[in-house]
C-alpha positions, 0 to 999 in steps of 0.5 A: 500500500502506498499512503500519503498524508499531506501536512495539515490533513490531520494525520492517519493511523494504520492498524495491523496485527503486527504494529500500529503506525501514526503518521502525519505529513508523510508518505509511506509504503506498507507491505504485509504477508499474512501467515497461511498454510503455504506461507509460514513466515508472516512479516510486515515491511514499512518504508517512509518515503517522506516525513516521519512515522512512529510505530507502536506494538499493539498492547505494549504502551510506551514502546515505539520507534521513530522511522524517518524518510529513507528508512525501513523496518521489516519485522515478523508479524509476531515480533515482541519488539520493533527492530531499529530502522535501516536505511534504504535508497528512496531513488531506487524504490520510486 
């Protein structure tokens, strides 16, 4: 999914089983692969193309990670922690 929330638009919240993302003035790409009988590795990928976003684990108040433009997080859907963001080449992605 590609999602753009312009500055001044009030923000958006993305909820998934893996993580919740709060975004404002941001463009992000989100990819999820659910656990199925064929796919035993469910995961969540979150890339910030512009702006910043904050990711939260459901049910774990106070634990969050800030993801800036040019950064990505990939994590298993059942992860108990959010990994540190890694840098990506936005030019190659777009």
